[in-house]
C-alpha positions, 0 to 999 in steps of 0.5 A: 812646342816647349813641352815637346822640346823638354820631352826630347831633352829628357829622352836624350839625358835618360838615353845616355845612361849606361846599361847594367853590366850583363854579368850582374844579372841573375834571372830565374824562371818559376813555373807551376801547373796544378796545385803547386802555386803556393810552393811556387810563391815561396820559392819565388820570394826567396829568389827575389830576396837573393836579387834574382829577376823572376819570370813567372807562369802559373798554369801555362798551356803547351803553347804558352810554356814553349814561348816562356822557355824561348823568352827565358832562353833569351834572358838567360843569355844576358845574365850571370846565372840562372835558376829554374823551379818547376812544380808540375807533372812530369813523365818519362819516355824512352829515357827522356823526361817531359814536363806536362803543361796545363791541358796535356792529355796523353792517349798515346805514348807519342803524344808526349812529343806534341804535348810535353816539354823536355826537361832538357829544354829548360836545362839548355836555356839555363845553361846559357848564362855566363856561369850557368844555372840549374833546374829544380823540379817538384813532381807534383799533380797527377797526369791521369792514366798513362799509356803503356811506355810512360812512367811518372818521373821519380828521379833526375835524368842523366847528365847531358853536356851543355845543359844545366844540372837538373834536380828532381824531388817529391812533394814530401821533400819540399819543406826541407828544400825550401828551408835550404833555400831560405838559409841560402837567401840570408847569406852574403854569398850564394853558390849554386853548386853547394846549394844543390849538394845540400838539397840532393842529401835530402830523402826523395831528391836526386840530381843529375850533376853538381856543377864543377865550376862555381855558379854565384847567385849572389856575390856579396854586397855590391859596391855603391853605384855612382850617382846618376846625376854625376853620369848625366852631367858628365855626358851632357853638361850643357843640357838643361830643362826649359825654365818656367818662362817656357810655359807661361800659361800654367795654372796657378796653385792655391798659394799663388805659385805656378804649377807644372803643367800636366802632360797628356797621355800622348805626350807621356806615351811619346816620352816613353817611346823615346827613352832607351831600353837601358833607362827602362831597365834602370826604372824597373830596377828602382821600382823593384828596389821600392817593392813595387816590381817583381818581374824581369829587369828587361827593359820591356814595359809590360803589364807587370811594369804598368802595375808597378808604376801605378802602385808607385804613382799611388804611393805618391798620391798621384794619378795612376796612369801607368805611364811616368811623367817627366818628374817621376822618371827623373825620381826613378832614374836618380 
C-alpha cells in the first residue's frame, strides 16, 4: 500500500511540471533511401548540434514513408521551425517532383501516384511550424529504367504558396553543402534563409525560394531554466514522499543501513502511465542533454526512448530495464 501511495504522489508532482513552450522546439526529419545513410548520418549530427529534435527513417517503404510524413506534420505544428533532409531517388512527372521510397517500381508513368511521395507533401508539412522551415533534397540512387514522361529530378520545383522552400542538389554537391551546415552549427544564431542562400550558390544546387521572413533554427544561448525543485515546491508545498517507516520490511545492506525496496516492473509501468506527457518530454530532454537520446522530444516513450533509458541506467551501474524507477525519474526531472 505504501509503495502505491508513493507512486501516486510522485505522479502528481511530475504531472504538475510545466510543458516546454511551443515556440522553443526545432524539429527535423532525416530520410535516406539507398546508399545515402552515411550522408544522412552526417546531416543528422549537425542538426542535433543545433538543438533540433530529429525524426529519422532509413530505407522506408511507401507506407512507412507516408506514415512518417504524417507524424512529422503533427510535430511540425508544435514547433518553432523545421528542417527536412531527404537523400533518395526523385523523378518528375507533369511538372511535379516525387520522392521514391524503397521498393518503388515504375512500369507506367501513373504508377508514380501510388508509389511516389510528392515533395510538396514534405514542404507543406515543414511549413506547419510557427516560423516555417525548408526541405533539402540530395537526389541520389538510380530509380532504374523510367517509363516515358518520367525524368530524373535535377532541379528544385517551382515555389508553391503555403509550402516551405525546397532545395535540390546533386550528390557531388554534398561536401560543400555539409561544410555550410557545419559552419552554421557553430554559430550562436542560425537563420535558415541565410543558410539556404549560401547553399544555392554552390554548383549543382537550386532552390525554389528563399524565405522572406526569418526562420531561426537557433536563437542564441537560451536563458537558464528555473530550478525544477522550486517549481514543484510552489505547486505542491505540502506533498512529501513517505519516509522509511512506511516500508519497515526493506532489506538491509552490508553496512546495516536500510536499502530502498525495488519496485516491480508492474509498479514501474503504473508509474510511467501516471505521469504527464510534459514530464515525459522533460525526461527525454534530459536524456538528450546527457547524450543518451537522439529522437524527438515528443513525450512518447518508444523504442528509442527505451534504449536511451537503458543506456542511462547502465551508466549508473543499475539494472537496464528500460523503465525508470522513482529515484531515476527524479534525477532526470531535477
